[in-house]
KELUMTI-134360 format. One line per 4 residues: number of its first residue (from 1); for each residue y, z, x of N, C-alpha, C. Coordinates in pm, 1 decimal, padded with zeros to 6 digits. Layout:
BEGIN
NUM> Y/Z/X/Y/Z/X/Y/Z/X  ...
% end
This chain:
BEGIN
1> -00522.9/-01240.4/00394.6/-00446.8/-01228.4/00270.7/-00307.4/-01176.2/00303.8  -00206.5/-01242.6/00255.5/-00069.6/-01199.7/00279.9/-00028.6/-01102.6/00170.5  00039.3/-00996.5/00211.6/00081.8/-00894.6/00116.8/00228.0/-00914.6/00080.9  00262.2/-00880.5/-00040.8/00402.0/-00884.2/-00080.6/00445.3/-00742.8/-00117.1
5> 00572.3/-00718.1/-00100.6/00631.3/-00587.8/-00130.5/00621.9/-00562.3/-00281.1  00573.0/-00445.2/-00317.6/00559.0/-00410.9/-00459.1/00692.8/-00374.1/-00523.2  00799.7/-00368.5/-00443.5/00931.7/-00338.6/-00499.4/01016.3/-00464.3/-00512.8  01037.6/-00535.5/-00400.3/01124.9/-00654.5/-00403.8/01046.8/-00785.3/-00417.6
9> 00914.5/-00779.6/-00405.6/00824.1/-00894.6/-00419.1/00833.1/-00994.9/-00304.7  00906.1/-00961.8/-00197.2/00912.9/-01049.3/-00079.9/00786.1/-01032.3/00002.7  00753.8/-01132.6/00083.9/00639.6/-01126.8/00172.6/00663.5/-01018.3/00277.6  00563.0/-00934.6/00303.2/00577.2/-00829.4/00404.5/00551.3/-00893.3/00540.4
13> 00653.8/-00893.0/00624.7/00644.5/-00944.1/00761.0/00660.4/-00823.7/00851.8  00563.6/-00800.8/00937.7/00568.4/-00682.8/01023.7/00500.3/-00565.6/00955.5  00559.0/-00450.0/00967.9/00497.2/-00327.5/00917.3/00509.1/-00314.2/00766.1  00407.7/-00253.2/00709.1/00408.7/-00218.9/00566.7/00417.4/-00067.3/00556.4
17> 00470.6/-00018.7/00446.3/00490.9/00125.0/00426.7/00441.0/00165.4/00289.2  00383.8/00284.9/00281.7/00344.3/00341.3/00152.6/00452.2/00441.7/00112.7  00509.9/00421.3/-00004.1/00611.8/00511.3/-00057.7/00547.8/00589.8/-00171.4  00557.4/00721.6/-00162.6/00496.2/00806.5/-00264.6/00594.4/00912.4/-00311.8
21> 00569.9/00958.5/-00431.9/00646.5/01068.5/-00489.0/00551.5/01148.2/-00577.5  00551.6/01279.3/-00557.9/00467.5/01367.4/-00639.8/00552.9/01478.0/-00697.8  00514.6/01520.9/-00816.4/00580.7/01634.3/-00879.9/00471.9/01719.1/-00945.7  00469.4/01846.0/-00911.1/00367.9/01938.4/-00963.4/00226.7/01885.7/-00941.3
25> 00203.7/01821.9/-00824.0/00072.2/01771.0/-00789.7/00035.3/01639.9/-00856.9  00124.4/01584.4/-00936.3/00098.5/01459.1/-01006.9/00171.2/01346.0/-00934.2  00096.4/01241.2/-00899.4/00156.7/01126.3/-00832.0/00237.1/01045.2/-00932.8  00365.9/01033.0/-00904.6/00455.1/00956.7/-00991.2/00480.9/00816.5/-00937.6
29> 00468.1/00801.4/-00804.8/00497.6/00673.9/-00741.0/00402.7/00655.5/-00623.9  00345.0/00536.6/-00611.0/00255.4/00503.2/-00500.5/00261.6/00352.1/-00482.6  00346.7/00305.8/-00389.5/00370.7/00162.8/-00371.7/00360.0/00124.1/-00225.5  00318.0/00000.1/-00199.1/00321.3/-00057.7/-00065.4/00443.6/-00147.7/-00060.8
33> 00532.6/-00119.5/00035.5/00660.5/-00189.8/00040.9/00690.4/-00241.4/00181.4  00792.7/-00326.0/00190.2/00839.3/-00379.7/00318.3/00928.7/-00277.0/00388.5  00968.0/-00308.8/00510.7/01048.1/-00213.8/00588.0/01185.9/-00189.1/00525.5  01249.6/-00292.3/00470.2/01380.9/-00272.3/00408.2/01371.8/-00180.1/00286.2
37> 01269.2/-00198.9/00204.3/01252.1/-00113.7/00086.8/01212.4/00028.1/00127.3  01139.3/00041.8/00240.2/01104.2/00176.1/00287.2/01229.4/00251.3/00332.4  01324.3/00179.9/00392.8/01450.2/00244.2/00434.0/01528.2/00292.0/00311.3  01527.8/00211.0/00206.9/01594.9/00250.7/00082.2/01524.7/00371.5/00020.9
41> 01392.3/00373.1/00025.5/01315.6/00486.3/-00027.8/01348.9/00614.7/00048.5  01356.8/00603.7/00182.1/01391.2/00721.6/00263.4/01532.6/00770.0/00230.9  01624.6/00675.7/00208.6/01761.6/00712.7/00171.6/01762.6/00790.5/00040.3  01668.2/00756.3/-00047.7/01655.2/00825.6/-00176.2/01568.4/00951.8/-00166.4
45> 01532.1/00986.8/-00042.0/01452.9/01106.7/-00011.9/01311.4/01102.1/-00069.0  01253.4/00980.5/-00071.5/01113.6/00963.7/-00107.7/01031.0/00961.5/00019.8  00905.0/00998.3/00011.0/00816.5/00997.4/00126.9/00772.9/00854.4/00154.9  00792.9/00808.1/00279.4/00751.7/00673.2/00319.4/00684.6/00682.5/00455.4
49> 00564.1/00625.4/00465.1/00493.0/00625.8/00592.7/00438.5/00487.3/00622.1  00441.9/00451.1/00751.8/00390.2/00321.7/00793.4/00238.7/00319.9/00775.0  00187.1/00207.9/00727.0/00043.3/00195.6/00705.5/-00008.0/00069.8/00773.8  -00137.1/00063.3/00792.6/-00202.5/-00054.5/00847.6/-00248.8/-00140.5/00730.8
53> -00209.4/-00265.6/00731.7/-00249.3/-00357.1/00624.8/-00349.4/-00454.6/00683.0  -00470.9/-00451.7/00631.0/-00576.8/-00539.7/00678.3/-00555.3/-00680.3/00625.9  -00600.7/-00778.0/00702.4/-00590.7/-00917.2/00658.4/-00715.1/-00960.5/00583.1  -00820.6/-00876.9/00583.9/-00942.8/-00910.2/00510.1/-00927.9/-00870.4/00364.5
57> -00977.1/-00951.0/00272.6/-00978.0/-00910.0/00132.1/-01064.9/-00786.2/00116.5  -01030.0/-00698.8/00025.2/-01101.8/-00573.6/00008.6/-01248.5/-00595.6/-00025.2  -01281.9/-00704.4/-00094.2/-01421.6/-00730.1/-00129.7/-01506.4/-00752.7/-00004.6  -01449.5/-00813.9/00098.8/-01522.3/-00834.1/00223.5/-01522.4/-00708.8/00307.8
61> -01413.2/-00635.3/00305.7/-01399.2/-00514.9/00386.6/-01499.5/-00408.7/00343.7  -01528.4/-00398.2/00214.0/-01615.4/-00293.3/00162.7/-01760.8/-00337.0/00146.8  -01789.6/-00462.2/00171.9/-01925.2/-00513.2/00153.2/-02021.3/-00436.4/00244.0  -02127.2/-00384.8/00185.9/-02226.8/-00313.7/00263.4/-02199.0/-00164.9/00277.4
65> -02079.9/-00121.0/00245.0/-02048.7/00020.7/00258.8/-02094.3/00101.2/00137.9  -02120.1/00032.9/00026.1/-02166.1/00099.7/-00095.2/-02290.5/00028.6/-00146.4  -02386.3/00103.7/-00196.4/-02504.1/00037.7/-00252.0/-02467.5/-00042.6/-00377.2  -02536.5/-00150.9/-00395.6/-02511.0/-00236.2/-00511.1/-02555.2/-00166.8/-00639.4
69> -02470.2/-00167.6/-00738.0/-02504.9/-00107.7/-00867.3/-02595.4/-00198.7/-00948.6  -02595.6/-00327.2/-00913.9/-02674.9/-00422.8/-00989.6/-02813.9/-00443.6/-00930.7  -02837.3/-00393.2/-00810.5/-02966.4/-00408.7/-00746.3/-02994.5/-00550.8/-00700.4  -02890.4/-00628.7/-00681.2/-02906.5/-00769.0/-00639.4/-02905.4/-00777.1/-00488.7
% end
């Protein structure tokens, strides 16, 4: 699955970054962005860290890790 930047909507090529902002323990911002948008976030003094983006869809990645609620 290809990821797109949640800020500029461009395809993320290379590293992805999580940009977050909290105030008084409340998360105000939590986005996965491209490297260019992460640089802009850092310039604005927001927290940005490189993350690993899996190519597997989350439904396949989590299969078997949680018991089925439906009992199927």
